[in-house]
ZAMARGU-4260 file (C-alpha; in steps of 0.2 Angstrom, whole numbers, plus 5000, padded with zeros to 4 digits):
<rodrens>
0) 5051/5047/4834 | 5058/5037/4848 | 5058/5052/4859 | 5040/5055/4856 | 5036/5037/4860
5) 5046/5038/4876 | 5038/5054/4881 | 5021/5046/4878 | 5025/5032/4890 | 5031/5044/4903
10) 5015/5055/4901 | 5004/5040/4904 | 5013/5038/4921 | 5014/5056/4926 | 4996/5058/4931
15) 4987/5046/4943 | 4973/5035/4934 | 4955/5039/4935 | 4944/5030/4948 | 4935/5015/4941
20) 4916/5015/4940 | 4909/5013/4957 | 4902/4996/4952 | 4920/4990/4949 | 4928/4997/4965
25) 4933/4987/4980 | 4924/4988/4996 | 4937/4980/5007 | 4955/4975/5007 | 4962/4959/5015
30) 4981/4957/5018 | 4988/4940/5023 | 5006/4945/5029 | 5012/4927/5030 | 5007/4923/5012
35) 5013/4941/5006 | 4996/4942/4998 | 4983/4957/4996 | 4966/4954/4990 | 4954/4967/4984
40) 4936/4962/4988 | 4919/4968/4982 | 4903/4960/4990 | 4914/4947/4999 | 4922/4941/4983
45) 4940/4943/4978 | 4941/4954/4962 | 4960/4956/4962 | 4975/4948/4971 | 4993/4955/4972
50) 5009/4948/4979 | 5016/4961/4991 | 5032/4966/5000 | 5031/4971/5018 | 5041/4980/5031
55) 5059/4973/5033 | 5054/4965/5050 | 5037/4958/5044 | 5032/4947/5059 | 5022/4955/5073
60) 5012/4970/5074 | 5020/4987/5071 | 5023/4995/5088 | 5034/5010/5086 | 5043/5021/5073
65) 5057/5012/5064 | 5053/4994/5069 | 5051/4989/5051 | 5035/4980/5055 | 5019/4981/5045
70) 5004/4984/5057 | 4991/4970/5059 | 4973/4974/5063 | 4958/4983/5055 | 4961/5001/5048
75) 4955/5010/5033 | 4962/5019/5018 | 4959/5037/5023 | 4969/5048/5010 | 4980/5046/4995
80) 4995/5054/4988 | 4999/5056/4970 | 5016/5065/4974 | 5023/5052/4985 | 5041/5046/4986
85) 5035/5030/4979 | 5024/5028/4964 | 5007/5033/4971 | 5002/5029/4988 | 4986/5025/4998
90) 4987/5029/5017 | 4982/5016/5030 | 4975/5024/5045 | 4988/5017/5057 | 4991/5022/5071
95) 4973/5020/5078 | 4968/5024/5096 | 4974/5007/5103 | 4991/5009/5094 | 4994/5027/5101
100) 4989/5021/5119 | 5001/5006/5118 | 5015/5018/5112 | 5011/5032/5125 | 5011/5019/5139
105) 5029/5015/5134 | 5035/5032/5130 | 5038/5028/5111 | 5032/5035/5095 | 5020/5023/5086
110) 5026/5029/5069 | 5014/5033/5055 | 5014/5036/5036 | 5010/5017/5033 | 5005/5016/5015
115) 5001/5004/5001 | 5012/5010/4987 | 5022/5006/4971 | 5041/5006/4969 | 5052/5020/4976
120) 5053/5034/4962 | 5067/5031/4950 | 5067/5012/4953 | 5052/5006/4943 | 5062/4993/4933
125) 5066/4984/4949 | 5048/4983/4954 | 5045/4964/4949 | 5060/4959/4959 | 5056/4970/4974
130) 5040/4960/4978 | 5051/4945/4983 | 5060/4954/4997 | 5053/4964/5012 | 5060/4981/5010
135) 5048/4994/5016 | 5048/5003/5033 | 5031/4995/5037 | 5021/4999/5021 | 5014/4987/5009
140) 5022/4988/4992 | 5017/4982/4974 | 5024/4986/4957 | 5020/5003/4949 | 5008/4995/4936
145) 4999/4986/4950 | 4998/5002/4961 | 4990/5011/4946 | 4976/4998/4946 | 4974/4998/4965
150) 4973/5017/4965 | 4958/5016/4953 | 4949/5002/4962 | 4951/5008/4980 | 4941/5023/4986
155) 4945/5033/5002 | 4936/5025/5016 | 4939/5007/5011 | 4942/4996/5026 | 4958/4986/5026
160) 4961/4970/5037 | 4979/4965/5039 | 4982/4948/5047 | 4998/4939/5052
</rodrens>
């Protein structure tokens, strides 16, 4: 009986959630790095707010691979990964043209694979604690439960503004 219950809990997390109705989806995302806050917006009104963890060197704009910074600027959610190394992930379109040009002028790799994601697979129980420390390589992290909600509310093409 316990095994069936545990299997049912796992099954609920094995597949990504369905998208919410279009009338419930966000049409913009705003991230305030200094507040460690991400707001989902619809029609200019906040519909959900999340406490987030950032890159391990959170201040400043991401400039190159491995700097541990979360980028600042205007991007968009351009694809999603249900099989990511963290629980679900939404890709942020970093680097943009300006980011690539800056890096090219200096002969560095601008990096990439900047995501909004849940906790690294296998560490779900640490999720609530991990939001109080900046631990990613430049991504924006939330708990797995929150990531499932975000996944369903944020369609591809959603603009995201990340501010210092």
